[in-house]
C-alpha positions as CSV (number, residue, x, y, z in Angstrom):
1,X,0.0,-0.1,-0.1
2,X,1.4,3.4,-0.9
3,X,2.1,5.9,2.0
4,X,-0.7,8.1,0.5
5,X,-3.5,5.4,0.8
6,X,-2.1,4.3,4.2
7,X,-2.5,7.9,5.4
8,X,-6.1,7.8,4.5
9,X,-6.8,5.0,6.9
10,X,-4.7,6.6,9.5
11,X,-6.4,9.8,9.2
12,X,-9.6,8.1,9.9
13,X,-8.2,6.4,13.0
14,X,-7.1,10.1,14.2
15,X,-10.6,11.3,13.4
16,X,-12.2,8.4,15.4
17,X,-10.0,9.3,18.5
18,X,-11.7,12.9,18.2
19,X,-15.2,11.7,17.9
20,X,-17.4,11.7,21.0
21,X,-21.1,11.6,22.0
22,X,-21.5,15.4,21.6
23,X,-19.3,16.2,18.6
24,X,-15.8,16.4,17.2
25,X,-13.2,17.3,19.8
26,X,-10.2,19.3,18.3
27,X,-7.8,16.4,19.2
28,X,-8.0,13.1,20.6
29,X,-4.6,12.6,22.4
30,X,-4.6,12.2,26.1
31,X,-3.2,16.1,26.4
32,X,-5.6,17.2,23.6
33,X,-8.0,19.9,23.2
34,X,-11.2,18.1,24.4
35,X,-13.8,20.5,23.3
36,X,-15.7,21.4,20.2
37,X,-14.0,24.1,18.4
38,X,-15.9,25.4,15.3
39,X,-12.8,25.5,13.0
40,X,-11.2,22.3,14.1
41,X,-14.3,20.2,14.0
42,X,-15.6,21.7,10.6
43,X,-12.2,21.3,8.9
44,X,-12.0,17.7,10.2
45,X,-15.4,16.7,9.0
46,X,-15.4,18.7,5.9
47,X,-12.2,16.5,5.0
48,X,-13.9,13.2,6.2
49,X,-17.1,13.9,4.5
50,X,-15.7,14.1,0.9
51,X,-14.2,10.5,1.3
52,X,-17.2,9.1,3.5
53,X,-18.9,6.5,1.4
54,X,-19.8,4.5,4.4
55,X,-21.0,7.7,6.1
56,X,-19.1,6.7,9.1
57,X,-18.5,10.5,10.2
58,X,-22.3,11.7,9.2
59,X,-23.5,11.7,12.8
60,X,-20.3,13.3,14.1
61,X,-20.7,15.9,11.7
62,X,-24.3,16.3,12.6
63,X,-23.6,16.5,16.5
64,X,-20.7,19.1,15.7
65,X,-23.0,21.4,13.8
66,X,-25.9,21.1,16.3
67,X,-23.8,21.6,19.4
68,X,-22.3,24.9,17.8
69,X,-25.7,26.0,16.5
70,X,-27.4,25.5,19.6
71,X,-25.2,28.1,21.4
72,X,-25.2,30.7,18.6
73,X,-25.4,34.1,20.3
74,X,-28.5,36.3,19.9
75,X,-26.7,38.4,17.5
76,X,-25.8,35.5,15.2
77,X,-22.2,34.7,16.3
78,X,-21.2,30.9,16.2
79,X,-19.0,29.9,19.2
80,X,-15.4,29.5,18.9
81,X,-15.4,26.6,21.3
82,X,-18.2,24.7,23.5
83,X,-16.5,23.4,26.4
84,X,-19.0,21.7,28.6
85,X,-17.6,18.2,29.4
86,X,-14.3,18.2,31.2
87,X,-14.9,18.0,34.8
88,X,-11.7,19.7,35.6
89,X,-12.7,22.9,34.2
90,X,-15.7,25.1,34.4
91,X,-18.3,24.8,31.7
92,X,-18.1,27.6,29.2
93,X,-18.9,28.7,25.7
94,X,-16.4,30.9,24.3
95,X,-16.8,33.5,21.5
96,X,-14.5,36.6,20.2
97,X,-13.6,35.0,16.7
98,X,-14.7,35.6,13.2
99,X,-13.5,32.5,11.6
100,X,-15.6,30.1,13.7
101,X,-18.8,31.5,12.2
102,X,-17.5,31.3,8.8
103,X,-16.3,27.7,9.3
104,X,-19.7,26.8,10.7
105,X,-21.4,28.1,7.7
106,X,-19.1,26.2,5.4
107,X,-19.5,23.1,7.3
108,X,-23.3,23.2,6.9
109,X,-23.0,23.6,3.3
110,X,-20.5,20.8,3.1
111,X,-22.6,18.5,5.2
112,X,-25.5,19.1,3.1
113,X,-23.6,18.5,-0.3
114,X,-21.6,15.4,0.9
115,X,-24.5,13.6,2.5
116,X,-27.3,14.9,0.1
117,X,-29.2,15.6,3.3
118,X,-31.1,19.0,3.6
119,X,-32.4,18.6,7.0
120,X,-29.9,20.3,8.8
121,X,-29.8,23.4,6.5
122,X,-33.5,23.7,6.6
123,X,-33.6,23.5,10.4
124,X,-30.9,26.4,10.6
125,X,-32.2,28.5,8.1
126,X,-32.8,31.4,10.3
127,X,-29.8,30.6,12.1
128,X,-27.6,30.9,8.7
129,X,-29.3,34.4,7.9
130,X,-28.3,35.6,11.6
131,X,-24.7,34.6,11.0
132,X,-24.4,36.3,7.8
133,X,-26.2,39.3,9.3
134,X,-23.7,39.3,12.2
135,X,-20.8,39.1,9.8
136,X,-22.1,42.0,7.7
137,X,-22.1,43.9,11.1
138,X,-18.6,43.5,11.4
139,X,-18.1,45.2,8.0
140,X,-17.7,48.8,9.6
141,X,-16.2,50.2,6.3
142,X,-19.3,48.8,4.2
143,X,-16.9,47.6,1.6
144,X,-17.8,43.9,1.8
145,X,-15.0,42.7,4.0
146,X,-15.5,42.1,7.8
147,X,-12.8,43.6,10.0
148,X,-11.5,41.7,12.8
149,X,-9.7,42.4,16.0
150,X,-6.2,41.3,16.9
151,X,-5.9,37.4,17.8
152,X,-9.4,36.8,16.9
153,X,-8.9,33.9,14.5
154,X,-7.1,30.6,14.6
155,X,-3.7,32.5,15.1
156,X,-5.0,33.4,18.5
157,X,-1.9,34.3,20.2
158,X,0.5,35.5,17.2
159,X,0.8,37.5,15.2
160,X,-0.9,40.8,15.7
161,X,-3.1,41.6,12.8
162,X,-6.3,43.3,12.5
163,X,-8.8,45.1,10.1
164,X,-8.9,43.3,6.9
165,X,-7.3,40.1,7.1
166,X,-6.7,37.7,4.0
167,X,-7.7,34.7,6.3
168,X,-11.2,36.2,6.9
169,X,-11.7,37.6,3.7
170,X,-11.1,34.4,1.9
171,X,-13.4,32.4,4.4
172,X,-16.0,35.0,3.8
173,X,-15.6,34.6,0.0
174,X,-15.9,30.9,0.3
175,X,-19.1,31.0,2.6
176,X,-20.9,33.6,0.3
177,X,-19.8,31.5,-2.8
178,X,-21.1,28.3,-0.9
179,X,-24.6,29.9,-0.3
180,X,-24.9,31.6,-3.7
181,X,-24.7,35.2,-2.8
182,X,-23.2,36.4,-6.4
183,X,-23.8,40.1,-5.8
184,X,-21.9,40.0,-2.5
185,X,-19.2,38.1,-4.1
186,X,-18.5,40.9,-6.6
187,X,-18.2,43.4,-3.9
188,X,-15.7,41.3,-1.8
189,X,-13.6,41.0,-4.8
190,X,-13.8,44.3,-5.8
191,X,-12.6,45.5,-2.6
192,X,-10.0,43.1,-1.9
193,X,-8.3,44.1,-5.2
194,X,-8.8,47.8,-4.5
195,X,-11.1,48.4,-7.6
196,X,-14.0,49.8,-6.0
197,X,-12.3,51.3,-2.8
198,X,-9.0,51.9,-1.5
199,X,-8.4,48.5,0.1
200,X,-6.2,46.6,-2.3
201,X,-4.8,43.7,-0.2
202,X,-2.2,42.3,-2.9
203,X,1.4,42.6,-2.2
204,X,2.9,44.8,-5.0
205,X,5.6,43.0,-6.8
206,X,5.1,39.5,-5.4
207,X,1.2,39.2,-6.0
208,X,0.4,37.2,-3.0
209,X,-2.2,38.7,-0.5
210,X,-1.0,40.7,2.4
211,X,-1.8,39.1,5.8
212,X,-3.7,42.2,6.7
213,X,-4.2,45.8,6.1
214,X,-6.2,48.7,7.6
215,X,-6.0,52.3,6.9
216,X,-3.6,54.4,4.9
217,X,-2.5,57.6,6.8
218,X,-1.3,59.9,4.2
219,X,1.0,57.1,2.7
220,X,1.8,55.5,5.9
221,X,-0.3,52.3,5.6
222,X,-1.2,50.1,8.4
223,X,-0.3,46.6,7.0
224,X,2.5,43.9,7.1
225,X,4.0,41.9,4.3
226,X,4.7,38.6,5.7
227,X,3.3,35.6,4.1
228,X,-0.1,34.1,5.5
229,X,-0.1,30.7,4.2
230,X,-3.6,29.7,5.1
231,X,-5.2,33.0,4.1
232,X,-3.4,32.9,0.8
233,X,-4.1,29.1,0.2
234,X,-7.9,29.7,1.2
235,X,-8.0,32.5,-1.5
236,X,-6.8,30.2,-4.1
237,X,-9.2,27.3,-3.2
238,X,-12.2,29.7,-2.9
239,X,-11.3,31.3,-6.2
240,X,-10.9,34.8,-4.9
241,X,-7.5,34.4,-6.5
242,X,-7.9,34.2,-10.0
243,X,-5.6,31.8,-12.2
244,X,-2.8,34.2,-13.0
245,X,-2.7,35.4,-9.1
246,X,-2.9,31.8,-7.9
247,X,0.1,30.8,-10.0
248,X,2.1,33.9,-8.4
249,X,1.1,32.8,-5.0
250,X,2.2,29.2,-5.6
251,X,5.4,30.4,-7.1
252,X,6.3,32.4,-4.3
253,X,5.8,29.5,-2.0
254,X,8.2,27.4,-3.9
255,X,10.8,30.1,-4.4
256,X,10.9,30.9,-0.7
257,X,10.9,27.1,0.3
258,X,7.7,27.8,2.4
259,X,6.6,24.2,1.9
260,X,10.0,22.6,2.7
261,X,10.8,20.3,4.2
262,X,7.2,19.4,4.7
263,X,3.8,21.4,3.6
264,X,3.6,24.2,5.1
265,X,5.0,26.6,7.2
266,X,2.3,29.0,8.8
267,X,4.0,32.0,7.9
268,X,7.0,33.4,6.1
269,X,9.5,34.7,7.1
270,X,9.4,34.1,11.0
271,X,8.9,37.3,12.9
272,X,11.8,38.0,15.3
273,X,12.2,40.2,18.0
274,X,13.3,43.9,17.3
275,X,11.7,43.9,13.8
276,X,8.6,46.3,13.2
277,X,6.1,43.5,13.5
278,X,7.2,42.5,16.9
279,X,4.8,43.1,20.1
280,X,5.9,42.8,23.7
281,X,3.3,40.0,24.5
282,X,4.9,37.8,21.8
283,X,7.5,36.8,24.1
284,X,5.1,35.4,26.4
285,X,3.7,32.9,23.9
286,X,4.9,29.8,22.2
287,X,5.6,31.6,19.2
288,X,8.3,33.7,20.6
289,X,11.0,31.8,19.0
290,X,11.6,31.6,15.1
291,X,10.5,28.6,13.3
292,X,8.5,27.4,16.4
293,X,4.8,27.1,16.7
294,X,2.9,29.6,14.7
295,X,6.1,31.4,14.1
296,X,7.1,29.5,11.0
297,X,6.3,26.1,12.3
298,X,4.9,23.4,9.9
299,X,1.3,23.0,10.3
300,X,0.2,19.7,8.5
301,X,-3.5,20.9,8.3
302,X,-2.5,24.0,6.2
303,X,-0.5,21.4,4.0
304,X,-3.8,20.0,3.2
305,X,-5.0,23.2,1.7
306,X,-1.6,23.7,-0.2
307,X,-2.4,20.6,-2.0
308,X,-5.8,21.5,-2.8
309,X,-4.7,24.8,-3.9
310,X,-2.1,23.1,-6.2
311,X,-4.9,21.0,-7.9
312,X,-7.0,24.1,-8.3
313,X,-4.3,25.7,-10.0
314,X,-3.8,22.5,-12.2
315,X,-0.3,21.7,-10.9
316,X,-1.2,18.2,-10.6
317,X,2.2,16.6,-10.7
318,X,3.4,18.8,-8.0
319,X,0.3,18.0,-5.9
320,X,1.0,14.5,-6.1
321,X,4.4,15.2,-4.7
322,X,3.3,17.4,-1.9
323,X,0.3,14.8,-1.0
324,X,3.3,12.2,-0.3
325,X,5.1,14.6,1.8
326,X,2.1,15.5,3.7
327,X,1.5,11.7,4.4
328,X,5.0,11.6,5.6
329,X,4.5,14.7,8.0
330,X,1.4,13.0,9.5
331,X,3.4,9.8,10.1
332,X,5.7,11.5,12.3
333,X,5.0,11.3,16.0
334,X,6.1,12.1,19.5
335,X,5.6,8.9,20.9
336,X,4.6,6.7,17.8
337,X,4.0,6.9,14.2
338,X,0.8,8.4,12.5
339,X,-0.1,10.7,15.5
340,X,-1.2,13.4,13.2
341,X,0.3,16.1,15.4
342,X,-0.5,19.8,15.7
343,X,2.6,21.0,14.4
344,X,6.2,20.0,13.1
345,X,9.5,21.8,13.7
346,X,11.0,22.7,10.2
347,X,14.8,22.5,11.1
348,X,14.5,19.7,13.4
349,X,11.8,17.7,11.6
350,X,10.2,16.8,14.8
351,X,6.4,16.4,15.7
352,X,5.4,18.8,18.3
353,X,2.2,19.7,20.2
354,X,-0.7,17.4,21.1
355,X,-1.7,14.4,18.8
356,X,-4.4,13.1,16.8
357,X,-5.6,16.4,15.5
358,X,-9.0,16.4,13.7
359,X,-8.0,19.2,11.3
360,X,-4.8,17.3,10.3
361,X,-6.8,14.2,9.5
362,X,-9.4,16.0,7.5
363,X,-7.1,18.3,5.8
364,X,-5.4,15.3,4.6
365,X,-8.5,13.4,3.5
366,X,-9.5,16.8,1.6
367,X,-6.1,16.9,-0.1
368,X,-6.1,13.1,-1.0
369,X,-9.6,13.5,-2.6
370,X,-8.5,16.4,-4.6
371,X,-5.5,14.7,-6.1
372,X,-7.4,11.4,-6.6
373,X,-10.3,13.3,-8.7
374,X,-7.9,15.7,-10.1
375,X,-10.2,18.5,-9.1
376,X,-10.6,20.5,-5.7
377,X,-12.9,18.6,-3.4
378,X,-15.7,20.6,-2.1
379,X,-14.7,24.1,-2.9
């Protein structure tokens, strides 16, 4: 059996370890994240659903969507995490993110499409409307792009970005596309490329999307130019980046070795103390050290979107090679093989963080299905 095929079965094992009677936990290891995060569960289950011919994960998908939907706020926000079951901690439902609402919307559509089951999307019709209304309320500039506060997406401790962030803009574009809102799609794209208002998010010269930008103060732009891997790859997968720009983004990844030795580093280049992007609180988090954790560490779940983006761009031979590397990085483990760990050190090639992550397993399955079908799965 090829390693790529072996990884499919091992990814399902990882997802089974995350499966619980109330929904999919973020990770299934003994020291993992034993709560239902919106982004982790949705990425894991979207990936599982595209290969789930036996419908093994359908109930987990339903349970996860329902526990998150049950705790939707009055204003329409979907929780970042529902944490009600660990007796060592107090019960809590946390919010303060934009991407949690977007991933839930995206997951609801994926569930409907993968399982040909419209029951949940009918049940949550009003919840979907409230979620999109809440997202529109985050668009203070009325330009089609919701703004976010610092540390309010998956990079919740590092780096410091705010305003228009490519991760959120790309996900918003994907969610609008999934629900068929064509007029709003045009507005988002026009704003992201600075065609309809002065909010161009493209890095001049290189062609990739800036990680974030906000206001222009007489030529002094509130923005940074490091490369946000997930945001740019989601932009390709969702179609926000057209064919030419997608090629430039992927060329930049290859030129800078961002997907080496495994796919793919969370950002490039690492942010170092003393640089203009540095903030004092960085020294208190795991990302303080370059090439460590969020600061240039390899995150296999982002690697799944890298493979999918290569397929979307028609780079099938490269996608096959990267899928093999993605299988290899997921085979690494702290205690044993096939732990589908949280992240990997790019220099030491060592698995780090907790084991059996739902999004690592799900993103691999999404990548595998995309390569197998020679077209991007679900997106």
